[in-house]
N, CA, C and O atoms as a GROMACS GRO file, in nm:
protein
  500
    1MET      N    1   0.101  -0.122  -0.035
    1MET     CA    2   0.041  -0.039  -0.001
    1MET      C    3   0.115   0.150  -0.002
    1MET      O    4   0.146   0.206   0.103
    2PRO      N    5   0.124   0.197  -0.098
    2PRO     CA    6   0.188   0.322  -0.105
    2PRO      C    7   0.122   0.437  -0.030
    2PRO      O    8   0.002   0.460  -0.042
    3ILE      N    9   0.215   0.521   0.058
    3ILE     CA   10   0.238   0.626   0.138
    3ILE      C   11   0.288   0.709   0.107
    3ILE      O   12   0.408   0.692   0.128
    4GLU      N   13   0.272   0.789   0.070
    4GLU     CA   14   0.330   0.940   0.051
    4GLU      C   15   0.317   1.039   0.114
    4GLU      O   16   0.256   1.138   0.075
    5SER      N   17   0.380   1.024   0.236
    5SER     CA   18   0.413   1.153   0.343
    5SER      C   19   0.466   1.271   0.330
    5SER      O   20   0.519   1.280   0.220
    6GLU      N   21   0.474   1.354   0.386
    6GLU     CA   22   0.614   1.467   0.401
    6GLU      C   23   0.487   1.573   0.496
    6GLU      O   24   0.366   1.587   0.485
    7ALA      N   25   0.597   1.637   0.594
    7ALA     CA   26   0.551   1.717   0.713
    7ALA      C   27   0.499   1.830   0.633
    7ALA      O   28   0.529   1.877   0.523
    8VAL      N   29   0.445   1.847   0.688
    8VAL     CA   30   0.342   2.021   0.676
    8VAL      C   31   0.288   2.091   0.720
    8VAL      O   32   0.192   2.046   0.783
    9MET      N   33   0.304   2.218   0.722
    9MET     CA   34   0.249   2.334   0.783
    9MET      C   35   0.097   2.389   0.729
    9MET      O   36   0.113   2.437   0.617
   10SER      N   37  -0.047   2.398   0.773
   10SER     CA   38  -0.094   2.486   0.681
   10SER      C   39  -0.063   2.623   0.721
   10SER      O   40   0.003   2.668   0.814
   11GLU      N   41  -0.139   2.688   0.610
   11GLU     CA   42  -0.150   2.860   0.611
   11GLU      C   43  -0.257   2.886   0.702
   11GLU      O   44  -0.300   3.000   0.720
   12ILE      N   45  -0.313   2.761   0.774
   12ILE     CA   46  -0.405   2.785   0.905
   12ILE      C   47  -0.283   2.770   1.036
   12ILE      O   48  -0.176   2.713   1.014
   13ASP      N   49  -0.309   2.817   1.146
   13ASP     CA   50  -0.210   2.814   1.229
   13ASP      C   51  -0.299   2.679   1.345
   13ASP      O   52  -0.378   2.669   1.439
   14ARG      N   53  -0.230   2.613   1.272
   14ARG     CA   54  -0.267   2.484   1.342
   14ARG      C   55  -0.220   2.480   1.499
   14ARG      O   56  -0.144   2.561   1.551
   15ARG      N   57  -0.282   2.365   1.566
   15ARG     CA   58  -0.222   2.346   1.725
   15ARG      C   59  -0.135   2.260   1.706
   15ARG      O   60  -0.029   2.274   1.766
   16GLU      N   61  -0.159   2.106   1.586
   16GLU     CA   62  -0.020   2.018   1.604
   16GLU      C   63   0.001   2.033   1.421
   16GLU      O   64  -0.049   2.093   1.325
   17ARG      N   65   0.100   1.943   1.450
   17ARG     CA   66   0.178   1.935   1.314
   17ARG      C   67   0.093   1.832   1.262
   17ARG      O   68   0.047   1.744   1.335
   18ARG      N   69   0.064   1.840   1.106
   18ARG     CA   70  -0.001   1.775   1.026
   18ARG      C   71   0.140   1.671   0.922
   18ARG      O   72   0.260   1.668   0.949
   19PHE      N   73   0.079   1.610   0.823
   19PHE     CA   74   0.171   1.519   0.758
   19PHE      C   75   0.076   1.540   0.638
   19PHE      O   76  -0.047   1.528   0.641
   20ALA      N   77   0.169   1.580   0.509
   20ALA     CA   78   0.089   1.486   0.383
   20ALA      C   79   0.058   1.395   0.410
   20ALA      O   80   0.094   1.364   0.524
   21CYS      N   81  -0.014   1.303   0.343
   21CYS     CA   82   0.002   1.169   0.383
   21CYS      C   83  -0.189   1.117   0.250
   21CYS      O   84  -0.305   1.159   0.248
   22ARG      N   85  -0.136   1.046   0.195
   22ARG     CA   86  -0.209   0.980   0.123
   22ARG      C   87  -0.244   0.819   0.137
   22ARG      O   88  -0.190   0.732   0.068
   23LEU      N   89  -0.330   0.798   0.222
   23LEU     CA   90  -0.347   0.659   0.327
   23LEU      C   91  -0.530   0.649   0.249
   23LEU      O   92  -0.598   0.744   0.211
   24PRO      N   93  -0.566   0.506   0.248
   24PRO     CA   94  -0.675   0.452   0.160
   24PRO      C   95  -0.720   0.471   0.280
   24PRO      O   96  -0.643   0.434   0.369
   25VAL      N   97  -0.848   0.530   0.321
   25VAL     CA   98  -0.973   0.513   0.400
   25VAL      C   99  -1.158   0.489   0.348
   25VAL      O  100  -1.208   0.536   0.246
   26THR      N  101  -1.222   0.411   0.445
   26THR     CA  102  -1.314   0.446   0.416
   26THR      C  103  -1.367   0.528   0.480
   26THR      O  104  -1.325   0.558   0.592
   27LEU      N  105  -1.473   0.586   0.423
   27LEU     CA  106  -1.634   0.665   0.460
   27LEU      C  107  -1.761   0.575   0.528
   27LEU      O  108  -1.815   0.511   0.438
   28HIS      N  109  -1.808   0.558   0.621
   28HIS     CA  110  -1.914   0.512   0.638
   28HIS      C  111  -2.012   0.604   0.647
   28HIS      O  112  -2.004   0.712   0.706
   29ARG      N  113  -2.113   0.558   0.581
   29ARG     CA  114  -2.216   0.684   0.540
   29ARG      C  115  -2.379   0.560   0.513
   29ARG      O  116  -2.418   0.488   0.421
   30GLY      N  117  -2.428   0.594   0.651
   30GLY     CA  118  -2.583   0.510   0.646
   30GLY      C  119  -2.565   0.361   0.618
   30GLY      O  120  -2.508   0.313   0.717
   31LYS      N  121  -2.587   0.271   0.531
   31LYS     CA  122  -2.609   0.119   0.520
   31LYS      C  123  -2.512   0.155   0.419
   31LYS      O  124  -2.514   0.040   0.377
   32GLY      N  125  -2.423   0.216   0.336
   32GLY     CA  126  -2.336   0.235   0.251
   32GLY      C  127  -2.206   0.262   0.323
   32GLY      O  128  -2.192   0.274   0.444
   33SER      N  129  -2.106   0.269   0.223
   33SER     CA  130  -1.940   0.278   0.246
   33SER      C  131  -1.904   0.361   0.073
   33SER      O  132  -1.963   0.364  -0.035
   34LEU      N  133  -1.795   0.411   0.118
   34LEU     CA  134  -1.713   0.496   0.026
   34LEU      C  135  -1.575   0.494   0.022
   34LEU      O  136  -1.535   0.534   0.132
   35SER      N  137  -1.474   0.464  -0.056
   35SER     CA  138  -1.336   0.420  -0.042
   35SER      C  139  -1.312   0.562  -0.102
   35SER      O  140  -1.344   0.615  -0.209
   36LEU      N  141  -1.230   0.610   0.028
   36LEU     CA  142  -1.127   0.720  -0.006
   36LEU      C  143  -1.007   0.746   0.048
   36LEU      O  144  -0.951   0.663   0.120
   37GLU      N  145  -0.947   0.875   0.018
   37GLU     CA  146  -0.790   0.895   0.092
   37GLU      C  147  -0.783   1.015   0.147
   37GLU      O  148  -0.863   1.105   0.124
   38THR      N  149  -0.683   1.024   0.225
   38THR     CA  150  -0.642   1.116   0.288
   38THR      C  151  -0.569   1.188   0.221
   38THR      O  152  -0.505   1.159   0.120
   39GLU      N  153  -0.581   1.346   0.309
   39GLU     CA  154  -0.498   1.426   0.205
   39GLU      C  155  -0.362   1.436   0.314
   39GLU      O  156  -0.251   1.416   0.264
   40ASP      N  157  -0.370   1.463   0.450
   40ASP     CA  158  -0.326   1.484   0.547
   40ASP      C  159  -0.331   1.435   0.671
   40ASP      O  160  -0.452   1.425   0.694
   41VAL      N  161  -0.256   1.390   0.790
   41VAL     CA  162  -0.293   1.369   0.894
   41VAL      C  163  -0.253   1.376   0.991
   41VAL      O  164  -0.142   1.328   0.971
   42GLY      N  165  -0.259   1.414   1.148
   42GLY     CA  166  -0.248   1.470   1.238
   42GLY      C  167  -0.292   1.357   1.377
   42GLY      O  168  -0.362   1.257   1.359
   43PHE      N  169  -0.245   1.391   1.488
   43PHE     CA  170  -0.242   1.314   1.621
   43PHE      C  171  -0.429   1.269   1.660
   43PHE      O  172  -0.489   1.169   1.700
   44ARG      N  173  -0.469   1.425   1.613
   44ARG     CA  174  -0.583   1.446   1.670
   44ARG      C  175  -0.698   1.462   1.535
   44ARG      O  176  -0.812   1.498   1.562
   45GLY      N  177  -0.665   1.440   1.417
   45GLY     CA  178  -0.772   1.397   1.325
   45GLY      C  179  -0.707   1.381   1.193
   45GLY      O  180  -0.597   1.328   1.177
   46VAL      N  181  -0.791   1.436   1.089
   46VAL     CA  182  -0.737   1.408   0.918
   46VAL      C  183  -0.799   1.500   0.845
   46VAL      O  184  -0.855   1.584   0.915
   47TYR      N  185  -0.812   1.518   0.705
   47TYR     CA  186  -0.841   1.556   0.628
   47TYR      C  187  -0.864   1.456   0.474
   47TYR      O  188  -0.772   1.399   0.416
   48VAL      N  189  -0.977   1.454   0.441
   48VAL     CA  190  -0.992   1.344   0.369
   48VAL      C  191  -1.061   1.399   0.210
   48VAL      O  192  -1.158   1.476   0.207
   49VAL      N  193  -1.023   1.368   0.137
   49VAL     CA  194  -1.067   1.418   0.009
   49VAL      C  195  -1.203   1.327  -0.042
   49VAL      O  196  -1.203   1.204  -0.042
   50CYS      N  197  -1.337   1.426  -0.094
   50CYS     CA  198  -1.418   1.356  -0.050
   50CYS      C  199  -1.518   1.430  -0.208
   50CYS      O  200  -1.472   1.532  -0.259
   51ASP      N  201  -1.604   1.389  -0.247
   51ASP     CA  202  -1.620   1.497  -0.345
   51ASP      C  203  -1.764   1.521  -0.296
   51ASP      O  204  -1.821   1.583  -0.385
   52ASP      N  205  -1.832   1.502  -0.212
   52ASP     CA  206  -1.946   1.519  -0.162
   52ASP      C  207  -1.957   1.491  -0.006
   52ASP      O  208  -2.023   1.406   0.055
   53PRO      N  209  -1.868   1.594   0.042
   53PRO     CA  210  -1.835   1.541   0.231
   53PRO      C  211  -1.964   1.588   0.310
   53PRO      O  212  -2.056   1.666   0.284
   54PRO      N  213  -1.930   1.503   0.422
   54PRO     CA  214  -2.044   1.538   0.532
   54PRO      C  215  -2.101   1.699   0.550
   54PRO      O  216  -2.056   1.789   0.479
   55ALA      N  217  -2.180   1.717   0.627
   55ALA     CA  218  -2.165   1.844   0.679
   55ALA      C  219  -2.089   1.874   0.782
   55ALA      O  220  -2.046   1.775   0.842
   56VAL      N  221  -2.056   1.976   0.823
   56VAL     CA  222  -1.983   2.025   0.969
   56VAL      C  223  -2.095   1.993   1.044
   56VAL      O  224  -2.217   1.999   1.025
   57ARG      N  225  -1.967   1.933   1.201
   57ARG     CA  226  -2.044   1.872   1.306
   57ARG      C  227  -2.132   1.783   1.303
   57ARG      O  228  -2.218   1.769   1.389
   58ASN      N  229  -2.115   1.698   1.179
   58ASN     CA  230  -2.152   1.537   1.148
   58ASN      C  231  -2.062   1.455   1.253
   58ASN      O  232  -1.957   1.496   1.302
   59LEU      N  233  -2.133   1.311   1.280
   59LEU     CA  234  -2.062   1.219   1.303
   59LEU      C  235  -2.064   1.114   1.253
   59LEU      O  236  -2.154   1.030   1.250
   60VAL      N  237  -1.885   1.111   1.180
   60VAL     CA  238  -1.904   1.048   1.118
   60VAL      C  239  -1.753   0.902   1.164
   60VAL      O  240  -1.654   0.912   1.237
   61ARG      N  241  -1.821   0.752   1.058
   61ARG     CA  242  -1.730   0.625   1.110
   61ARG      C  243  -1.615   0.646   0.981
   61ARG      O  244  -1.644   0.672   0.864
   62LEU      N  245  -1.484   0.627   1.035
   62LEU     CA  246  -1.355   0.554   0.934
   62LEU      C  247  -1.327   0.479   0.947
   62LEU      O  248  -1.327   0.444   1.065
   63THR      N  249  -1.286   0.399   0.866
   63THR     CA  250  -1.205   0.266   0.883
   63THR      C  251  -1.043   0.255   0.806
   63THR      O  252  -1.079   0.221   0.693
   64PHE      N  253  -0.947   0.260   0.802
   64PHE     CA  254  -0.813   0.230   0.794
   64PHE      C  255  -0.740   0.136   0.807
   64PHE      O  256  -0.737   0.085   0.919
   65ALA      N  257  -0.672   0.091   0.719
   65ALA     CA  258  -0.593   0.004   0.723
   65ALA      C  259  -0.451   0.037   0.712
   65ALA      O  260  -0.377   0.021   0.616
   66LEU      N  261  -0.422   0.097   0.854
   66LEU     CA  262  -0.255   0.152   0.848
   66LEU      C  263  -0.152   0.014   0.832
   66LEU      O  264  -0.177  -0.093   0.886
   67PRO      N  265  -0.052   0.035   0.761
   67PRO     CA  266   0.053   0.006   0.768
   67PRO      C  267   0.064  -0.110   0.844
   67PRO      O  268  -0.023  -0.099   0.930
   68GLY      N  269   0.144  -0.250   0.864
   68GLY     CA  270   0.166  -0.260   0.967
   68GLY      C  271   0.098  -0.318   1.103
   68GLY      O  272   0.151  -0.369   1.202
   69VAL      N  273  -0.028  -0.294   1.076
   69VAL     CA  274  -0.131  -0.271   1.170
   69VAL      C  275  -0.223  -0.466   1.088
   69VAL      O  276  -0.245  -0.485   0.969
   70GLY      N  277  -0.244  -0.540   1.171
   70GLY     CA  278  -0.371  -0.646   1.108
   70GLY      C  279  -0.475  -0.611   1.108
   70GLY      O  280  -0.549  -0.679   1.037
   71ALA      N  281  -0.516  -0.535   1.155
   71ALA     CA  282  -0.689  -0.593   1.167
   71ALA      C  283  -0.692  -0.407   1.101
   71ALA      O  284  -0.609  -0.317   1.110
   72PRO      N  285  -0.808  -0.412   1.047
   72PRO     CA  286  -0.826  -0.198   1.022
   72PRO      C  287  -0.853  -0.189   1.103
   72PRO      O  288  -0.880  -0.291   1.166
   73VAL      N  289  -0.867  -0.068   1.162
   73VAL     CA  290  -0.898   0.061   1.201
   73VAL      C  291  -0.963   0.143   1.236
   73VAL      O  292  -0.954   0.254   1.184
   74GLU      N  293  -1.078   0.110   1.370
   74GLU     CA  294  -1.211   0.216   1.299
   74GLU      C  295  -1.198   0.338   1.388
   74GLU      O  296  -1.128   0.339   1.490
   75VAL      N  297  -1.240   0.400   1.362
   75VAL     CA  298  -1.237   0.531   1.482
   75VAL      C  299  -1.349   0.606   1.402
   75VAL      O  300  -1.387   0.586   1.287
   76HIS      N  301  -1.406   0.731   1.526
   76HIS     CA  302  -1.558   0.817   1.481
   76HIS      C  303  -1.458   0.947   1.526
   76HIS      O  304  -1.362   0.957   1.602
   77GLY      N  305  -1.523   1.031   1.447
   77GLY     CA  306  -1.519   1.183   1.471
   77GLY      C  307  -1.620   1.241   1.446
   77GLY      O  308  -1.733   1.208   1.411
   78MET      N  309  -1.533   1.396   1.484
   78MET     CA  310  -1.671   1.504   1.471
   78MET      C  311  -1.612   1.570   1.301
   78MET      O  312  -1.491   1.564   1.279
   79VAL      N  313  -1.691   1.619   1.209
   79VAL     CA  314  -1.678   1.709   1.071
   79VAL      C  315  -1.620   1.880   1.141
   79VAL      O  316  -1.707   1.963   1.164
   80VAL      N  317  -1.518   1.903   1.159
   80VAL     CA  318  -1.495   2.009   1.184
   80VAL      C  319  -1.488   2.125   1.083
   80VAL      O  320  -1.474   2.234   1.139
   81HIS      N  321  -1.494   2.128   0.953
   81HIS     CA  322  -1.450   2.225   0.834
   81HIS      C  323  -1.458   2.101   0.727
   81HIS      O  324  -1.442   1.980   0.743
   82VAL      N  325  -1.486   2.174   0.622
   82VAL     CA  326  -1.580   2.148   0.490
   82VAL      C  327  -1.490   2.232   0.358
   82VAL      O  328  -1.468   2.349   0.388
   83THR      N  329  -1.442   2.195   0.239
   83THR     CA  330  -1.352   2.270   0.182
   83THR      C  331  -1.430   2.240   0.063
   83THR      O  332  -1.409   2.123   0.030
   84THR      N  333  -1.544   2.322  -0.044
   84THR     CA  334  -1.586   2.254  -0.076
   84THR      C  335  -1.512   2.281  -0.264
   84THR      O  336  -1.496   2.193  -0.349
   85GLU      N  337  -1.476   2.460  -0.281
   85GLU     CA  338  -1.421   2.520  -0.448
   85GLU      C  339  -1.309   2.535  -0.358
   85GLU      O  340  -1.344   2.579  -0.248
   86ASP      N  341  -1.188   2.512  -0.369
   86ASP     CA  342  -1.049   2.607  -0.307
   86ASP      C  343  -0.932   2.543  -0.358
   86ASP      O  344  -0.889   2.442  -0.302
   87ALA      N  345  -0.854   2.608  -0.499
   87ALA     CA  346  -0.742   2.582  -0.574
   87ALA      C  347  -0.624   2.493  -0.482
   87ALA      O  348  -0.553   2.395  -0.506
   88ALA      N  349  -0.640   2.561  -0.394
   88ALA     CA  350  -0.552   2.521  -0.287
   88ALA      C  351  -0.517   2.415  -0.218
   88ALA      O  352  -0.408   2.372  -0.180
   89ARG      N  353  -0.670   2.366  -0.204
   89ARG     CA  354  -0.706   2.209  -0.134
   89ARG      C  355  -0.798   2.098  -0.196
   89ARG      O  356  -0.911   2.141  -0.218
   90PRO      N  357  -0.782   1.981  -0.226
   90PRO     CA  358  -0.927   1.922  -0.321
   90PRO      C  359  -1.023   1.961  -0.231
   90PRO      O  360  -1.007   2.031  -0.131
   91ARG      N  361  -1.110   1.917  -0.266
   91ARG     CA  362  -1.251   1.914  -0.196
   91ARG      C  363  -1.268   1.809  -0.080
   91ARG      O  364  -1.188   1.719  -0.107
   92GLY      N  365  -1.324   1.783   0.017
   92GLY     CA  366  -1.314   1.731   0.124
   92GLY      C  367  -1.350   1.789   0.260
   92GLY      O  368  -1.428   1.884   0.270
   93PHE      N  369  -1.296   1.735   0.354
   93PHE     CA  370  -1.358   1.778   0.537
   93PHE      C  371  -1.258   1.712   0.641
   93PHE      O  372  -1.195   1.607   0.649
   94GLY      N  373  -1.270   1.800   0.698
   94GLY     CA  374  -1.158   1.783   0.814
   94GLY      C  375  -1.223   1.709   0.927
   94GLY      O  376  -1.333   1.746   0.968
   95LEU      N  377  -1.157   1.602   0.982
   95LEU     CA  378  -1.234   1.590   1.054
   95LEU      C  379  -1.144   1.541   1.194
   95LEU      O  380  -1.036   1.485   1.174
   96GLN      N  381  -1.200   1.567   1.370
   96GLN     CA  382  -1.153   1.570   1.474
   96GLN      C  383  -1.190   1.446   1.496
   96GLN      O  384  -1.300   1.406   1.459
   97PHE      N  385  -1.066   1.334   1.585
   97PHE     CA  386  -1.131   1.210   1.633
   97PHE      C  387  -1.184   1.239   1.705
   97PHE      O  388  -1.163   1.351   1.751
   98TRP      N  389  -1.289   1.157   1.762
   98TRP     CA  390  -1.378   1.163   1.915
   98TRP      C  391  -1.403   1.025   1.945
   98TRP      O  392  -1.454   0.941   1.870
   99GLY      N  393  -1.351   1.009   2.092
   99GLY     CA  394  -1.427   0.882   2.159
   99GLY      C  395  -1.296   0.789   2.083
   99GLY      O  396  -1.337   0.789   1.966
  100LEU      N  397  -1.234   0.753   2.082
  100LEU     CA  398  -1.111   0.660   2.032
  100LEU      C  399  -1.091   0.581   2.078
  100LEU      O  400  -1.031   0.612   2.180
  101ASP      N  401  -1.110   0.420   2.065
  101ASP     CA  402  -1.076   0.324   2.179
  101ASP      C  403  -0.935   0.293   2.253
  101ASP      O  404  -0.874   0.400   2.251
  102ALA      N  405  -0.891   0.237   2.288
  102ALA     CA  406  -0.731   0.207   2.347
  102ALA      C  407  -0.657   0.148   2.195
  102ALA      O  408  -0.550   0.192   2.153
  103ARG      N  409  -0.704   0.084   2.154
  103ARG     CA  410  -0.641   0.010   2.059
  103ARG      C  411  -0.619   0.102   1.908
  103ARG      O  412  -0.520   0.110   1.836
  104ALA      N  413  -0.800   0.185   1.892
  104ALA     CA  414  -0.745   0.262   1.791
  104ALA      C  415  -0.655   0.401   1.794
  104ALA      O  416  -0.597   0.459   1.703
  105ARG      N  417  -0.668   0.434   1.950
  105ARG     CA  418  -0.562   0.558   1.940
  105ARG      C  419  -0.430   0.525   1.926
  105ARG      O  420  -0.353   0.600   1.867
  106SER      N  421  -0.378   0.372   1.997
  106SER     CA  422  -0.250   0.332   1.997
  106SER      C  423  -0.191   0.318   1.866
  106SER      O  424  -0.096   0.386   1.826
  107ALA      N  425  -0.260   0.214   1.789
  107ALA     CA  426  -0.246   0.253   1.635
  107ALA      C  427  -0.197   0.381   1.550
  107ALA      O  428  -0.092   0.408   1.490
  108TRP      N  429  -0.310   0.441   1.569
  108TRP     CA  430  -0.275   0.526   1.478
  108TRP      C  431  -0.208   0.625   1.574
  108TRP      O  432  -0.173   0.707   1.489
  109ASP      N  433  -0.163   0.679   1.695
  109ASP     CA  434  -0.037   0.751   1.731
  109ASP      C  435   0.095   0.682   1.688
  109ASP      O  436   0.188   0.755   1.654
  110HIS      N  437   0.111   0.542   1.686
  110HIS     CA  438   0.222   0.453   1.656
  110HIS      C  439   0.202   0.510   1.522
  110HIS      O  440   0.297   0.588   1.507
  111PHE      N  441   0.120   0.512   1.405
  111PHE     CA  442   0.136   0.512   1.277
  111PHE      C  443   0.169   0.685   1.257
  111PHE      O  444   0.270   0.707   1.191
  112VAL      N  445   0.092   0.816   1.310
  112VAL     CA  446   0.178   0.925   1.340
  112VAL      C  447   0.327   0.944   1.348
  112VAL      O  448   0.399   0.992   1.260
  113HIS      N  449   0.366   0.897   1.473
  113HIS     CA  450   0.488   0.880   1.536
  113HIS      C  451   0.587   0.846   1.403
  113HIS      O  452   0.671   0.920   1.351
  114GLY      N  453   0.552   0.728   1.371
  114GLY     CA  454   0.627   0.705   1.243
  114GLY      C  455   0.596   0.811   1.148
  114GLY      O  456   0.686   0.807   1.064
  115LEU      N  457   0.519   0.896   1.120
  115LEU     CA  458   0.556   0.989   1.008
  115LEU      C  459   0.627   1.098   1.052
  115LEU      O  460   0.692   1.155   0.964
  116LEU      N  461   0.635   1.163   1.220
  116LEU     CA  462   0.711   1.241   1.245
  116LEU      C  463   0.854   1.173   1.252
  116LEU      O  464   0.955   1.228   1.211
  117ARG      N  465   0.851   1.088   1.291
  117ARG     CA  466   1.006   1.046   1.249
  117ARG      C  467   1.064   1.028   1.127
  117ARG      O  468   1.186   1.011   1.126
  118ASP      N  469   1.006   1.029   1.022
  118ASP     CA  470   1.047   1.031   0.879
  118ASP      C  471   1.078   1.118   0.858
  118ASP      O  472   1.184   1.123   0.795
  119SER      N  473   1.016   1.233   0.891
  119SER     CA  474   1.001   1.329   0.832
  119SER      C  475   1.122   1.506   0.842
  119SER      O  476   1.132   1.613   0.781
  120GLY      N  477   1.188   1.432   0.964
  120GLY     CA  478   1.256   1.555   0.994
  120GLY      C  479   1.219   1.714   1.064
  120GLY      O  480   1.120   1.706   1.136
  121PRO      N  481   1.249   1.783   1.060
  121PRO     CA  482   1.168   1.945   1.071
  121PRO      C  483   1.082   1.941   0.993
  121PRO      O  484   1.080   1.884   0.883
  122ALA      N  485   0.980   2.023   1.061
  122ALA     CA  486   0.850   2.074   0.980
  122ALA      C  487   0.895   2.176   0.929
  122ALA      O  488   0.951   2.266   0.993
  123ARG      N  489   0.873   2.175   0.796
  123ARG     CA  490   0.836   2.256   0.682
  123ARG      C  491   0.725   2.363   0.716
  123ARG      O  492   0.623   2.330   0.776
  124ARG      N  493   0.750   2.499   0.675
  124ARG     CA  494   0.602   2.589   0.701
  124ARG      C  495   0.613   2.671   0.570
  124ARG      O  496   0.712   2.730   0.527
  125GLY      N  497   0.445   2.661   0.499
  125GLY     CA  498   0.393   2.720   0.388
  125GLY      C  499   0.377   2.591   0.322
  125GLY      O  500   0.329   2.584   0.209
   0.00000   0.00000   0.00000
């Protein structure tokens, strides 16, 4: 599973470091699901590329197949922003994780720590 990652800081003043990372993700909506991809990730959330993003404040469920983790990792989160038309960023939504269980939190933190370790110093802009 190819993953491209690079440390980035958005033009938005973020509280945490984000990493450009193309990671396959499944968005579960009602009785259906949609295969998507992340644009960037951080310890507390992700930005998911999506042509028809959920509305702000919606609670959603995502499933990731993280490298080195046997079983899929399921997370829940709240949509905190939606990008519809913006040349600087593809259409999609920012999700803040909410109520991760211990297994999901451990797997996700391990994954992001690996990106942090591999990225070197933060790049701004």
